[in-house]
BALUMRO-70080 format. One record per atom (N, C-alpha, C, O): residue number from 0; residue in three letters; atom name; x, z, y. Coordinates in steps of 0.001 Angstrom, whole numbers. Layout:
BEGIN
[r NUM, "ALA", "CA", [X, Z, Y]]
...
This chain:
BEGIN
[r 0, "MET", "N", [-134842, 109330, -94727]]
[r 0, "MET", "CA", [-136260, 110111, -94696]]
[r 0, "MET", "C", [-135999, 111341, -93951]]
[r 0, "MET", "O", [-135005, 111926, -94382]]
[r 1, "TRP", "N", [-136724, 112068, -92715]]
[r 1, "TRP", "CA", [-136212, 113106, -92889]]
[r 1, "TRP", "C", [-137720, 114554, -92573]]
[r 1, "TRP", "O", [-138470, 114695, -91607]]
[r 2, "PHE", "N", [-137622, 115214, -93644]]
[r 2, "PHE", "CA", [-138694, 116134, -93934]]
[r 2, "PHE", "C", [-137971, 117511, -93414]]
[r 2, "PHE", "O", [-136763, 117749, -93429]]
[r 3, "ALA", "N", [-138881, 118232, -93015]]
[r 3, "ALA", "CA", [-138274, 119923, -92364]]
[r 3, "ALA", "C", [-139531, 120401, -92785]]
[r 3, "ALA", "O", [-140654, 119920, -92630]]
[r 4, "HIS", "N", [-139061, 121668, -93475]]
[r 4, "HIS", "CA", [-139741, 122826, -94019]]
[r 4, "HIS", "C", [-138838, 124130, -94033]]
[r 4, "HIS", "O", [-137658, 124252, -94361]]
[r 5, "ARG", "N", [-140092, 125415, -93408]]
[r 5, "ARG", "CA", [-139132, 126796, -92544]]
[r 5, "ARG", "C", [-139627, 127459, -94090]]
[r 5, "ARG", "O", [-140446, 127140, -94952]]
[r 6, "PHE", "N", [-138592, 128601, -93886]]
[r 6, "PHE", "CA", [-138638, 129808, -95110]]
[r 6, "PHE", "C", [-138063, 130341, -94410]]
[r 6, "PHE", "O", [-137126, 129855, -93776]]
[r 7, "LEU", "N", [-138564, 131781, -94310]]
[r 7, "LEU", "CA", [-137906, 133013, -94089]]
[r 7, "LEU", "C", [-137615, 134236, -95401]]
[r 7, "LEU", "O", [-138432, 134852, -96086]]
[r 8, "VAL", "N", [-135929, 134268, -95394]]
[r 8, "VAL", "CA", [-136196, 134609, -96250]]
[r 8, "VAL", "C", [-135307, 135748, -95754]]
[r 8, "VAL", "O", [-134975, 136029, -94603]]
[r 9, "PRO", "N", [-134858, 136621, -97487]]
[r 9, "PRO", "CA", [-134336, 137833, -96889]]
[r 9, "PRO", "C", [-132779, 137868, -96216]]
[r 9, "PRO", "O", [-131883, 137027, -96149]]
[r 10, "CYS", "N", [-132884, 138970, -95851]]
[r 10, "CYS", "CA", [-131092, 138806, -95321]]
[r 10, "CYS", "C", [-130508, 138995, -96222]]
[r 10, "CYS", "O", [-129479, 138330, -96107]]
[r 11, "ASP", "N", [-130503, 139747, -97514]]
[r 11, "ASP", "CA", [-130141, 140097, -98765]]
[r 11, "ASP", "C", [-129575, 139233, -99893]]
[r 11, "ASP", "O", [-128723, 139225, -100781]]
[r 12, "MET", "N", [-130544, 138514, -99338]]
[r 12, "MET", "CA", [-130751, 136962, -100300]]
[r 12, "MET", "C", [-128878, 136369, -100389]]
[r 12, "MET", "O", [-128192, 136350, -99367]]
[r 13, "SER", "N", [-128535, 136105, -101237]]
[r 13, "SER", "CA", [-127441, 135057, -101966]]
[r 13, "SER", "C", [-127856, 133805, -101629]]
[r 13, "SER", "O", [-129066, 133583, -101579]]
[r 14, "VAL", "N", [-126792, 132650, -101305]]
[r 14, "VAL", "CA", [-127485, 131224, -100675]]
[r 14, "VAL", "C", [-127214, 130962, -102218]]
[r 14, "VAL", "O", [-127601, 129795, -102167]]
[r 15, "GLY", "N", [-126819, 131139, -103683]]
[r 15, "GLY", "CA", [-127185, 130983, -104703]]
[r 15, "GLY", "C", [-128795, 131389, -105286]]
[r 15, "GLY", "O", [-129470, 130899, -106191]]
[r 16, "GLN", "N", [-128898, 131827, -104910]]
[r 16, "GLN", "CA", [-129931, 132379, -105124]]
[r 16, "GLN", "C", [-131934, 131213, -103723]]
[r 16, "GLN", "O", [-133043, 130821, -103360]]
[r 17, "PHE", "N", [-131148, 131360, -103766]]
[r 17, "PHE", "CA", [-131991, 130697, -101958]]
[r 17, "PHE", "C", [-131579, 129005, -102553]]
[r 17, "PHE", "O", [-132225, 128069, -102082]]
[r 18, "ILE", "N", [-130678, 128782, -103406]]
[r 18, "ILE", "CA", [-130506, 127396, -103815]]
[r 18, "ILE", "C", [-131840, 127217, -105027]]
[r 18, "ILE", "O", [-132795, 126456, -105181]]
[r 19, "HIS", "N", [-131340, 128219, -105629]]
[r 19, "HIS", "CA", [-132442, 128177, -107254]]
[r 19, "HIS", "C", [-133688, 128222, -107098]]
[r 19, "HIS", "O", [-134332, 127426, -107782]]
[r 20, "ILE", "N", [-134428, 129119, -106193]]
[r 20, "ILE", "CA", [-135689, 128990, -105474]]
[r 20, "ILE", "C", [-135881, 127509, -104834]]
[r 20, "ILE", "O", [-136907, 127035, -105323]]
[r 21, "LEU", "N", [-135314, 126655, -103979]]
[r 21, "LEU", "CA", [-135534, 125939, -103186]]
[r 21, "LEU", "C", [-135326, 124547, -104545]]
[r 21, "LEU", "O", [-135855, 123450, -104366]]
[r 22, "SER", "N", [-134742, 124762, -105447]]
[r 22, "SER", "CA", [-134805, 123417, -106830]]
[r 22, "SER", "C", [-135663, 123242, -107353]]
[r 22, "SER", "O", [-136144, 122198, -107794]]
[r 23, "GLY", "N", [-136245, 125065, -107407]]
[r 23, "GLY", "CA", [-137935, 125175, -107812]]
[r 23, "GLY", "C", [-138510, 124437, -107206]]
[r 23, "GLY", "O", [-139103, 123504, -107748]]
[r 24, "ARG", "N", [-138510, 124621, -105944]]
[r 24, "ARG", "CA", [-139652, 124432, -104959]]
[r 24, "ARG", "C", [-140012, 122678, -105040]]
[r 24, "ARG", "O", [-141076, 122192, -105425]]
[r 25, "LEU", "N", [-138517, 121762, -104450]]
[r 25, "LEU", "CA", [-138641, 120796, -104626]]
[r 25, "LEU", "C", [-138424, 120013, -106057]]
[r 25, "LEU", "O", [-137758, 119024, -106364]]
[r 26, "HIS", "N", [-139245, 120860, -106759]]
[r 26, "HIS", "CA", [-139425, 119804, -108398]]
[r 26, "HIS", "C", [-138274, 119276, -109033]]
[r 26, "HIS", "O", [-138475, 118626, -110059]]
[r 27, "LEU", "N", [-136566, 119487, -108455]]
[r 27, "LEU", "CA", [-135364, 118733, -109449]]
[r 27, "LEU", "C", [-135633, 118691, -110509]]
[r 27, "LEU", "O", [-135932, 119659, -111209]]
[r 28, "ALA", "N", [-135560, 117115, -110965]]
[r 28, "ALA", "CA", [-134770, 116902, -112528]]
[r 28, "ALA", "C", [-133666, 117487, -112812]]
[r 28, "ALA", "O", [-132561, 117531, -112271]]
[r 29, "PRO", "N", [-134326, 118131, -114154]]
[r 29, "PRO", "CA", [-132748, 118376, -114580]]
[r 29, "PRO", "C", [-131965, 117380, -114559]]
[r 29, "PRO", "O", [-132351, 116212, -114515]]
[r 30, "GLY", "N", [-130410, 117864, -114598]]
[r 30, "GLY", "CA", [-129221, 117319, -114499]]
[r 30, "GLY", "C", [-128926, 116392, -112581]]
[r 30, "GLY", "O", [-128175, 115776, -111825]]
[r 31, "LYS", "N", [-129647, 116733, -112714]]
[r 31, "LYS", "CA", [-129483, 117160, -110804]]
[r 31, "LYS", "C", [-128948, 119130, -109723]]
[r 31, "LYS", "O", [-129291, 120280, -109997]]
[r 32, "ALA", "N", [-128329, 118755, -108933]]
[r 32, "ALA", "CA", [-127848, 119115, -107992]]
[r 32, "ALA", "C", [-128457, 119840, -107381]]
[r 32, "ALA", "O", [-129670, 119928, -107574]]
[r 33, "LEU", "N", [-127740, 120686, -106331]]
[r 33, "LEU", "CA", [-128708, 120785, -105156]]
[r 33, "LEU", "C", [-127242, 121659, -104364]]
[r 33, "LEU", "O", [-126494, 122591, -104659]]
[r 34, "PHE", "N", [-127405, 120765, -103311]]
[r 34, "PHE", "CA", [-126236, 121070, -102027]]
[r 34, "PHE", "C", [-126712, 122029, -101040]]
[r 34, "PHE", "O", [-127910, 122159, -101295]]
[r 35, "VAL", "N", [-126469, 122635, -100227]]
[r 35, "VAL", "CA", [-127499, 122844, -98999]]
[r 35, "VAL", "C", [-125951, 123457, -98336]]
[r 35, "VAL", "O", [-124933, 124041, -98705]]
[r 36, "PHE", "N", [-126699, 122761, -96881]]
[r 36, "PHE", "CA", [-125102, 122464, -95778]]
[r 36, "PHE", "C", [-125858, 123400, -94502]]
[r 36, "PHE", "O", [-126983, 123615, -94050]]
[r 37, "VAL", "N", [-124642, 123730, -94301]]
[r 37, "VAL", "CA", [-124702, 124551, -92748]]
[r 37, "VAL", "C", [-123977, 123845, -91925]]
[r 37, "VAL", "O", [-122774, 124022, -92118]]
[r 38, "LYS", "N", [-124417, 122560, -90442]]
[r 38, "LYS", "CA", [-123137, 122859, -89383]]
[r 38, "LYS", "C", [-122226, 122012, -89988]]
[r 38, "LYS", "O", [-121115, 122234, -89507]]
[r 39, "ASN", "N", [-122180, 120707, -91244]]
[r 39, "ASN", "CA", [-121815, 119993, -91833]]
[r 39, "ASN", "C", [-120132, 121175, -93026]]
[r 39, "ASN", "O", [-119021, 120728, -93308]]
[r 40, "THR", "N", [-120488, 122077, -93247]]
[r 40, "THR", "CA", [-120301, 123493, -93839]]
[r 40, "THR", "C", [-120620, 123925, -95035]]
[r 40, "THR", "O", [-121380, 124894, -95018]]
[r 41, "LEU", "N", [-120161, 123371, -96530]]
[r 41, "LEU", "CA", [-120960, 123845, -97479]]
[r 41, "LEU", "C", [-120707, 125757, -97966]]
[r 41, "LEU", "O", [-119808, 126354, -98558]]
[r 42, "PRO", "N", [-122000, 126174, -97348]]
[r 42, "PRO", "CA", [-121423, 127667, -97867]]
[r 42, "PRO", "C", [-121196, 128293, -98953]]
[r 42, "PRO", "O", [-121621, 127762, -99979]]
[r 43, "GLN", "N", [-120665, 129243, -99034]]
[r 43, "GLN", "CA", [-120153, 129226, -101260]]
[r 43, "GLN", "C", [-121859, 130401, -101372]]
[r 43, "GLN", "O", [-122565, 131146, -100693]]
[r 44, "THR", "N", [-121757, 129983, -102347]]
[r 44, "THR", "CA", [-122638, 130769, -103333]]
[r 44, "THR", "C", [-123135, 132216, -103297]]
[r 44, "THR", "O", [-124339, 132452, -103402]]
[r 45, "SER", "N", [-122327, 133082, -103166]]
[r 45, "SER", "CA", [-121926, 134208, -103257]]
[r 45, "SER", "C", [-122352, 134794, -101727]]
[r 45, "SER", "O", [-122016, 135939, -101427]]
[r 46, "SER", "N", [-122939, 134142, -100990]]
[r 46, "SER", "CA", [-122514, 134772, -99529]]
[r 46, "SER", "C", [-123967, 135030, -99406]]
[r 46, "SER", "O", [-124873, 134306, -99817]]
[r 47, "LEU", "N", [-124025, 135706, -99035]]
[r 47, "LEU", "CA", [-125283, 136458, -98310]]
[r 47, "LEU", "C", [-125979, 135264, -96930]]
[r 47, "LEU", "O", [-125385, 134810, -95952]]
[r 48, "ILE", "N", [-127108, 135099, -97281]]
[r 48, "ILE", "CA", [-127935, 134789, -96020]]
[r 48, "ILE", "C", [-128150, 135222, -94669]]
[r 48, "ILE", "O", [-128343, 134452, -93728]]
[r 49, "GLU", "N", [-128099, 136959, -94568]]
[r 49, "GLU", "CA", [-127204, 137341, -93391]]
[r 49, "GLU", "C", [-126163, 136931, -93111]]
[r 49, "GLU", "O", [-126174, 136026, -92276]]
[r 50, "THR", "N", [-125082, 137290, -93541]]
[r 50, "THR", "CA", [-123348, 136752, -93359]]
[r 50, "THR", "C", [-122740, 135455, -92605]]
[r 50, "THR", "O", [-121822, 135193, -91829]]
[r 51, "VAL", "N", [-124269, 134494, -93601]]
[r 51, "VAL", "CA", [-124468, 132868, -93093]]
[r 51, "VAL", "C", [-125257, 132857, -91761]]
[r 51, "VAL", "O", [-124420, 132794, -90861]]
[r 52, "TYR", "N", [-126168, 132881, -91390]]
[r 52, "TYR", "CA", [-127151, 133377, -90309]]
[r 52, "TYR", "C", [-125949, 134113, -89007]]
[r 52, "TYR", "O", [-125574, 133673, -87920]]
[r 53, "ASP", "N", [-125825, 134608, -89297]]
[r 53, "ASP", "CA", [-124449, 135599, -88504]]
[r 53, "ASP", "C", [-122983, 134135, -87794]]
[r 53, "ASP", "O", [-122742, 133667, -86681]]
[r 54, "SER", "N", [-122467, 133953, -89012]]
[r 54, "SER", "CA", [-121453, 132727, -88563]]
[r 54, "SER", "C", [-122574, 131880, -87745]]
[r 54, "SER", "O", [-122317, 131924, -86542]]
[r 55, "TYR", "N", [-123405, 131340, -87951]]
[r 55, "TYR", "CA", [-123960, 129826, -87872]]
[r 55, "TYR", "C", [-125592, 129507, -86889]]
[r 55, "TYR", "O", [-126324, 128640, -86410]]
[r 56, "LYS", "N", [-125411, 130765, -87061]]
[r 56, "LYS", "CA", [-127568, 130342, -86362]]
[r 56, "LYS", "C", [-127087, 130065, -85035]]
[r 56, "LYS", "O", [-126094, 130593, -84535]]
[r 57, "ASP", "N", [-127783, 129272, -84523]]
[r 57, "ASP", "CA", [-128405, 127815, -83607]]
[r 57, "ASP", "C", [-129107, 128983, -82575]]
[r 57, "ASP", "O", [-129896, 129797, -83054]]
[r 58, "ASP", "N", [-128608, 129011, -80480]]
[r 58, "ASP", "CA", [-128876, 129564, -79436]]
[r 58, "ASP", "C", [-130175, 130038, -80060]]
[r 58, "ASP", "O", [-130572, 131195, -79923]]
[r 59, "ASP", "N", [-130942, 128945, -80874]]
[r 59, "ASP", "CA", [-132484, 129563, -79978]]
[r 59, "ASP", "C", [-133291, 130267, -81659]]
[r 59, "ASP", "O", [-134406, 130330, -82177]]
[r 60, "GLY", "N", [-131356, 130819, -82072]]
[r 60, "GLY", "CA", [-131921, 132056, -83368]]
[r 60, "GLY", "C", [-132320, 131710, -84543]]
[r 60, "GLY", "O", [-132651, 132623, -85300]]
[r 61, "PHE", "N", [-132413, 130093, -85093]]
[r 61, "PHE", "CA", [-132194, 129630, -86583]]
[r 61, "PHE", "C", [-131519, 129591, -87058]]
[r 61, "PHE", "O", [-130416, 129239, -86640]]
[r 62, "LEU", "N", [-131808, 129976, -88383]]
[r 62, "LEU", "CA", [-130577, 128907, -88750]]
[r 62, "LEU", "C", [-131112, 127995, -89425]]
[r 62, "LEU", "O", [-132249, 127877, -89882]]
[r 63, "TYR", "N", [-130119, 127284, -89465]]
[r 63, "TYR", "CA", [-130344, 125400, -89710]]
[r 63, "TYR", "C", [-129726, 124768, -91400]]
[r 63, "TYR", "O", [-128556, 124804, -91781]]
[r 64, "MET", "N", [-130619, 124363, -91972]]
[r 64, "MET", "CA", [-129904, 123956, -93356]]
[r 64, "MET", "C", [-129949, 122038, -93704]]
[r 64, "MET", "O", [-130683, 121127, -93320]]
[r 65, "CYS", "N", [-129287, 122086, -94205]]
[r 65, "CYS", "CA", [-129594, 120112, -94489]]
[r 65, "CYS", "C", [-129801, 120794, -96450]]
[r 65, "CYS", "O", [-129918, 121938, -96890]]
[r 66, "TYR", "N", [-129780, 120078, -96811]]
[r 66, "TYR", "CA", [-129499, 119502, -98150]]
[r 66, "TYR", "C", [-129668, 118381, -99096]]
[r 66, "TYR", "O", [-130521, 117512, -98916]]
[r 67, "SER", "N", [-128872, 118393, -100087]]
[r 67, "SER", "CA", [-128847, 117169, -100929]]
[r 67, "SER", "C", [-128783, 116906, -102076]]
[r 67, "SER", "O", [-127927, 117526, -102707]]
[r 68, "SER", "N", [-129455, 116114, -102669]]
[r 68, "SER", "CA", [-128887, 116879, -104568]]
[r 68, "SER", "C", [-128658, 115400, -104913]]
[r 68, "SER", "O", [-129032, 114356, -104379]]
[r 69, "GLU", "N", [-127803, 115719, -106156]]
[r 69, "GLU", "CA", [-127045, 114997, -106586]]
[r 69, "GLU", "C", [-127367, 114495, -108260]]
[r 69, "GLU", "O", [-127380, 115410, -109083]]
[r 70, "LYS", "N", [-127538, 113542, -108600]]
[r 70, "LYS", "CA", [-127279, 113894, -110542]]
[r 70, "LYS", "C", [-125772, 114223, -110910]]
[r 70, "LYS", "O", [-125136, 113327, -111465]]
[r 71, "THR", "N", [-125262, 115210, -110696]]
[r 71, "THR", "CA", [-124038, 115839, -111509]]
[r 71, "THR", "C", [-124161, 116244, -112913]]
[r 71, "THR", "O", [-123150, 116509, -113564]]
[r 72, "PHE", "N", [-125102, 116296, -113319]]
[r 72, "PHE", "CA", [-125113, 116713, -114783]]
[r 72, "PHE", "C", [-125469, 116276, -116466]]
[r 72, "PHE", "O", [-126582, 116362, -116985]]
[r 73, "GLY", "N", [-124016, 115720, -117236]]
[r 73, "GLY", "CA", [-125081, 115174, -118822]]
[r 73, "GLY", "C", [-124993, 113485, -118020]]
[r 73, "GLY", "O", [-124858, 113341, -116805]]
[r 74, "CYS", "N", [-125089, 112512, -118867]]
[r 74, "CYS", "CA", [-125284, 110858, -118540]]
[r 74, "CYS", "C", [-126148, 110521, -118066]]
[r 74, "CYS", "O", [-126003, 109610, -117251]]
[r 75, "GLY", "N", [-127651, 111117, -118334]]
[r 75, "GLY", "CA", [-128246, 110398, -118096]]
[r 75, "GLY", "C", [-129533, 109522, -118689]]
[r 75, "GLY", "O", [-130275, 109819, -119625]]
[r 76, "ASP", "N", [-129551, 108401, -117877]]
[r 76, "ASP", "CA", [-129813, 107254, -118313]]
[r 76, "ASP", "C", [-128655, 106468, -118879]]
[r 76, "ASP", "O", [-128959, 105608, -119706]]
[r 77, "THR", "N", [-127135, 106644, -118519]]
[r 77, "THR", "CA", [-126083, 105817, -119171]]
[r 77, "THR", "C", [-125910, 105840, -120752]]
[r 77, "THR", "O", [-125826, 106769, -121555]]
[r 78, "PRO", "N", [-125892, 104741, -120858]]
[r 78, "PRO", "CA", [-125719, 104904, -123036]]
[r 78, "PRO", "C", [-124138, 105092, -122982]]
[r 78, "PRO", "O", [-123702, 106121, -123498]]
[r 79, "MET", "N", [-123409, 104370, -122518]]
[r 79, "MET", "CA", [-122000, 104912, -122497]]
[r 79, "MET", "C", [-121318, 106047, -121067]]
[r 79, "MET", "O", [-121481, 106107, -119848]]
[r 80, "CYS", "N", [-120608, 106716, -121988]]
[r 80, "CYS", "CA", [-120248, 108078, -120666]]
[r 80, "CYS", "C", [-119151, 108271, -121249]]
[r 80, "CYS", "O", [-118370, 109124, -120829]]
């Protein structure tokens, strides 16, 4: 299913900070990690949004990002780890 959200993000925000805010907005369950992709690339979390924007902005002037969450931390409901 496709969901479109628009965010106005300060250019001096890091990708890691953006992921943290996005995780909160999506009400991600504990034990799940959020990954953000820009044109099939996983930007470094230390990169500034401005740098990512300059490198990957679309012809229309917008930066398009896709996100995915994965169960990555701990065992969760699995009885044996």
